[in-house]
VMD Tcl script that draws the C-alpha trace (Angstrom):
set ca {
  {-134.79 63.62 -82.31}
  {-136.55 61.87 -85.08}
  {-132.99 59.93 -85.23}
  {-132.98 58.86 -81.76}
  {-136.94 57.89 -82.21}
  {-135.78 55.89 -84.91}
  {-133.27 53.95 -83.35}
  {-135.17 53.34 -80.45}
  {-137.88 51.78 -82.72}
  {-135.37 49.69 -84.45}
  {-134.35 48.05 -80.85}
  {-137.49 47.68 -79.68}
  {-138.11 45.51 -82.72}
  {-135.15 43.78 -83.42}
  {-135.21 42.25 -79.75}
  {-138.89 41.52 -79.89}
  {-138.58 37.62 -81.11}
  {-142.22 37.69 -81.52}
  {-142.37 40.55 -83.96}
  {-139.03 39.55 -85.70}
  {-140.82 36.44 -86.59}
  {-144.53 37.52 -87.76}
  {-143.25 40.67 -88.84}
  {-140.03 40.07 -90.65}
  {-138.97 36.16 -90.93}
  {-143.02 34.89 -91.77}
  {-142.84 36.54 -95.42}
  {-139.70 34.52 -95.94}
  {-140.35 31.48 -94.79}
  {-143.91 31.30 -96.89}
  {-141.75 32.16 -99.56}
  {-139.48 28.93 -98.73}
  {-142.14 26.93 -98.48}
  {-144.54 27.60 -101.58}
  {-141.14 28.07 -103.53}
  {-140.14 24.38 -102.65}
  {-143.49 23.32 -103.42}
  {-144.21 24.91 -106.93}
  {-141.16 24.46 -108.63}
  {-142.40 24.36 -112.10}
  {-143.56 27.33 -114.17}
  {-147.06 28.73 -113.60}
  {-149.37 30.58 -116.45}
  {-150.56 33.65 -115.99}
  {-152.33 35.33 -118.90}
  {-151.20 32.34 -121.17}
  {-147.70 32.99 -120.36}
  {-145.72 30.89 -118.79}
  {-143.56 32.29 -115.43}
  {-141.07 30.69 -113.40}
  {-143.08 30.05 -110.18}
  {-140.37 31.41 -108.78}
  {-140.73 34.79 -109.59}
  {-144.50 34.70 -109.53}
  {-144.44 33.54 -105.60}
  {-141.84 36.21 -104.83}
  {-143.57 39.01 -106.28}
  {-146.85 37.82 -104.56}
  {-144.94 37.62 -101.18}
  {-143.48 40.83 -101.34}
  {-147.27 41.97 -101.70}
  {-147.86 39.85 -98.76}
  {-144.77 41.31 -96.93}
  {-145.85 44.71 -97.48}
  {-149.41 44.55 -95.96}
  {-147.90 42.24 -93.14}
  {-145.23 44.34 -92.16}
  {-147.16 48.09 -92.66}
  {-150.46 46.93 -92.15}
  {-150.27 44.09 -89.13}
  {-147.08 45.39 -87.43}
  {-148.33 48.91 -87.00}
  {-151.32 48.03 -85.99}
  {-150.97 45.66 -83.49}
  {-147.96 47.93 -82.15}
  {-150.01 51.21 -81.59}
  {-152.72 49.34 -80.32}
  {-150.54 47.46 -77.57}
  {-148.81 50.69 -76.98}
  {-152.24 52.38 -76.24}
  {-153.39 50.32 -74.17}
  {-150.74 49.54 -71.92}
  {-150.42 53.49 -71.31}
  {-147.51 54.00 -73.69}
  {-148.89 56.41 -75.87}
  {-150.42 58.50 -73.05}
  {-147.14 58.55 -71.21}
  {-145.21 59.71 -74.48}
  {-147.64 62.67 -74.79}
  {-146.54 63.89 -71.45}
  {-143.02 63.81 -72.75}
  {-140.78 66.91 -75.29}
  {-140.99 64.40 -78.12}
  {-143.80 65.80 -80.83}
  {-146.30 63.31 -81.55}
  {-145.58 64.08 -85.57}
  {-142.19 62.87 -84.89}
  {-143.18 60.04 -82.83}
  {-145.36 58.79 -85.48}
  {-142.87 59.71 -88.63}
  {-139.89 57.56 -86.53}
  {-142.71 54.49 -86.27}
  {-143.09 54.41 -90.12}
  {-139.73 55.39 -91.25}
  {-138.89 52.23 -88.63}
  {-141.38 50.56 -90.82}
  {-139.75 51.09 -94.08}
  {-136.53 50.58 -92.84}
  {-138.08 47.10 -91.61}
  {-139.75 46.39 -95.12}
  {-136.56 47.25 -97.35}
  {-134.55 44.80 -95.27}
  {-137.52 42.37 -95.89}
  {-137.36 42.87 -99.43}
  {-133.66 42.89 -100.29}
  {-134.01 39.39 -98.12}
  {-136.73 37.74 -100.50}
  {-134.72 39.00 -103.09}
  {-131.55 37.32 -101.80}
  {-133.26 34.20 -101.15}
  {-135.15 33.82 -104.74}
  {-132.08 34.75 -106.55}
  {-129.66 32.33 -104.31}
  {-132.08 29.41 -103.35}
  {-134.98 29.39 -105.98}
  {-132.76 30.80 -108.72}
  {-135.83 33.63 -109.50}
  {-135.11 36.58 -111.46}
  {-133.63 40.05 -110.32}
  {-136.46 42.51 -110.80}
  {-136.50 44.12 -114.51}
  {-137.28 47.54 -112.97}
  {-135.02 48.16 -110.00}
  {-135.91 51.75 -109.72}
  {-139.51 50.95 -109.83}
  {-139.01 48.29 -107.63}
  {-137.85 50.50 -105.10}
  {-140.73 53.07 -105.54}
  {-143.28 50.18 -104.74}
  {-141.50 49.44 -101.63}
  {-142.33 53.36 -100.23}
  {-145.70 53.07 -101.87}
  {-146.43 49.71 -100.37}
  {-145.47 50.99 -96.73}
  {-147.15 54.31 -97.44}
  {-150.52 52.54 -98.27}
  {-150.54 49.91 -96.02}
  {-148.90 51.79 -92.98}
  {-152.12 54.25 -93.64}
  {-154.47 51.60 -93.48}
  {-152.45 49.97 -90.18}
  {-152.85 53.51 -88.51}
  {-156.60 53.35 -89.46}
  {-157.26 49.71 -87.91}
  {-155.58 50.67 -84.75}
  {-157.79 54.07 -84.55}
  {-161.07 51.12 -84.76}
  {-159.50 48.00 -82.53}
  {-159.99 48.37 -79.21}
  {-158.76 45.58 -77.75}
  {-155.16 44.69 -77.28}
  {-155.86 41.19 -77.00}
  {-158.46 40.71 -80.09}
  {-155.91 43.02 -81.72}
  {-153.56 39.98 -83.77}
  {-157.02 38.40 -84.23}
  {-158.66 41.01 -86.15}
  {-155.56 41.80 -88.02}
  {-154.89 38.17 -89.33}
  {-158.94 37.60 -90.02}
  {-158.38 40.75 -92.41}
  {-154.72 39.89 -93.95}
  {-154.50 36.40 -94.55}
  {-157.92 36.17 -96.78}
  {-157.16 39.50 -97.92}
  {-153.52 37.63 -99.22}
  {-155.20 34.96 -100.44}
  {-157.76 36.56 -102.70}
  {-155.38 39.19 -104.00}
  {-153.11 36.38 -105.58}
  {-150.17 36.42 -102.89}
  {-149.97 33.05 -102.81}
  {-150.53 32.07 -106.39}
  {-152.81 33.39 -109.43}
  {-156.16 34.19 -108.96}
  {-157.57 33.72 -112.67}
  {-159.34 31.09 -111.97}
  {-161.44 32.53 -108.87}
  {-165.38 31.75 -108.85}
  {-167.07 35.27 -109.48}
  {-167.87 36.26 -105.73}
  {-164.44 35.75 -104.85}
  {-163.38 37.36 -107.50}
  {-165.24 40.43 -107.57}
  {-163.88 40.34 -103.62}
  {-160.60 40.40 -104.71}
  {-161.18 43.27 -107.46}
  {-161.84 45.77 -104.41}
  {-158.78 45.11 -101.89}
  {-155.97 47.35 -102.05}
  {-153.61 44.64 -102.14}
  {-154.48 43.09 -105.78}
  {-153.95 46.25 -107.32}
  {-150.57 46.84 -105.47}
  {-149.68 43.08 -106.50}
  {-150.58 44.25 -110.19}
  {-148.34 47.34 -109.76}
  {-145.11 44.59 -108.22}
  {-146.07 42.39 -111.23}
  {-145.33 45.20 -113.74}
  {-141.87 46.56 -112.21}
  {-140.74 43.10 -111.24}
  {-141.77 40.62 -113.88}
  {-142.12 43.22 -116.80}
  {-139.83 45.97 -116.17}
  {-143.01 48.38 -116.47}
  {-142.83 51.62 -114.66}
  {-144.11 52.14 -111.68}
  {-146.57 54.57 -112.79}
  {-147.71 52.25 -115.71}
  {-151.05 51.45 -114.66}
  {-152.93 54.47 -113.05}
  {-155.87 52.56 -112.47}
  {-153.51 50.41 -109.74}
  {-151.97 53.41 -108.37}
  {-155.11 55.32 -107.95}
  {-156.79 52.84 -105.53}
  {-153.99 52.06 -103.95}
  {-153.55 55.68 -103.12}
  {-156.84 55.95 -102.18}
  {-157.39 53.40 -99.68}
  {-154.01 54.49 -98.09}
  {-155.62 58.13 -97.86}
  {-159.30 56.53 -96.75}
  {-156.89 54.88 -93.72}
  {-155.16 58.23 -93.07}
  {-158.24 59.94 -92.85}
  {-160.10 57.23 -90.25}
  {-156.96 57.70 -88.49}
  {-156.67 61.72 -88.25}
  {-160.55 61.24 -87.06}
  {-160.38 58.29 -84.87}
  {-156.67 57.90 -83.47}
  {-156.39 58.26 -79.79}
  {-153.18 58.24 -77.75}
  {-155.45 57.14 -74.24}
  {-156.29 53.75 -73.52}
  {-160.23 52.85 -74.40}
  {-160.44 49.57 -72.07}
  {-159.66 51.79 -68.44}
}
mol new
graphics top color blue
foreach p $ca { graphics top sphere $p radius 0.5 }
foreach p [lrange $ca 0 end-1] q [lrange $ca 1 end] { graphics top cylinder $p $q radius 0.2 }
display resetview
């Protein structure tokens, strides 16, 4: 049943051009645009790093948040409000199996997106390959786990299917900017730096930069790892206490 539902989730995703563009293609488009504008090296902590590498790591983090947080929140709220989740509860499909299929589909989509970003960087912008491939794969799983927890938690709080895209973008885009997905954050004013220091994407990008640029272990920064896991767990707690299968606007 899990594999059957996973196949259904994949067909549903790829048949929706809006979902494919917003969730899968948009990070690739942003990397293409930013990589075309920033062609020189970028200095981080006194070290010059090719801009293609910095932007690739940053867009990898943004892709994780966009796919797992934004994508899941939009999908689950939309399905809840049109009654799909309600009808699913009356079928033999166990709720745990359905959620597992949705999360597995999200992981697969982000894994494909990560591969596409690496290939785009390598063959179009001459970016480096990940210095630690094993850590890079671990970061894929970690990113989906953290932001999926936040995505399901956000879906539990958002009431309107019409407003879910606006809410997601109001959270996602400023977080990506402040966390450094689109460029270095060393020169931020004090207020913006303080906000960035509490965001999960900031610490996830620290982990991504470590495994991708420096070849570090996935566990090299325990603080960053702990903050990312804590944010994901917080979203999961909200989901467990507030998630509803029934429409809220009726």
